[in-house]
N, C-alpha and C positions, 0 to 999 in steps of 0.2 A: 640084871640088865640095866643099862643107863636109860632112864626115861626123863625127858626134859619137858616140863610143863611151863609155858610162859603165856599168860593171858589167854589168847585165843589160838594157841598152837600146842601140839603135842608131837614130840619127836622121839623115836626109839629105833633100835636095830633088832632084827630077828634072824634066826638061822632055822632053816626048814629042810628036812630030808624027805618028806612025804608029799606025794602029789595030792592035789585037791584038798588042801588044808586051809582053814580059815583062822585068822587071829581074832580072838574075842576081845573087844575093847569095852570097858564098863562105863562108857559115856552114854548119855541118853541119846537115842536116835532122834535127831531133830533137824529140820531143813536148815541149810546154811553150812553144813559141814562138808568139806572136800578132803580128798586124800590123794597122796602121791606115794608110790612105792618105787624106789630107785629112780626118782625124778620123773616118773610117768604117771599121769592121772589114772586113777582106778576107782571103781565103783565101791561105795560103802553099802553093805547089805545090812538089813535089820536082823538082829539075833535075839532070840528069846523075847520077842514082841516089843522090846523097849531099848535094846542096846545096839551097838555097832559091831560089825565084823568085816574084815578085809581079807580077800584071798591072798594067801602067802605064796610067793614064788619059791621054787626050790633053789637053795643056795645058802651060802654063808654070808653073814653080815649085810643082809638086805636092809636098806634104810626106809623107814615109814614116817611120813609126816602128815598129820591131820591139821587142818586150819578151819576156823569158824569165821565165816564171812556172811552174816545174815543179810538178805536183800533189804530187810526193813531198815537197816542202818543207812544204806545208800538212798532209799526213798526219803527217809527223814532228812538226810543231808541235802538232797536236791530241793525239798520243800523249804528247808531253812534258808538256803541260798537264794531261792526265788523270793521268799518273804523279805529278806534283808535288802535285796535289790529293789523291790517295789517300795519298801519303806524309805530307802535312801532317795529314790527318785521323787517320791511324794514330798519328802522333807526339803529337798533342794528346790523343788517347785514352789513350795510355800515360802521359803526364805526369799526367793527371787521376787515373788509377788509382793511381799512385805517391803522389800527394798525399793521396788519400782513405784509404790504408792505413796 
């Protein structure tokens, strides 16, 4: 099967003929992973206490896409943007004070 790994994404296709089947994915089960099967969001289950599993729909050539988008990245981005904004405002204020005196 063709499996495409790229940074924070994994894409592959599956064929399933049996109901109530899960696809085992040997990624560590960690918050921030999301999954789509055939373009629809689906839940990622924890398998074997540490890995990921996704319920596989019946059919041929089902597309599966996993993405890693940790919330900590977005929190860090927001904090960094706030810090840059505050620093810029303070710097501009200091420059204006120095020019006016």
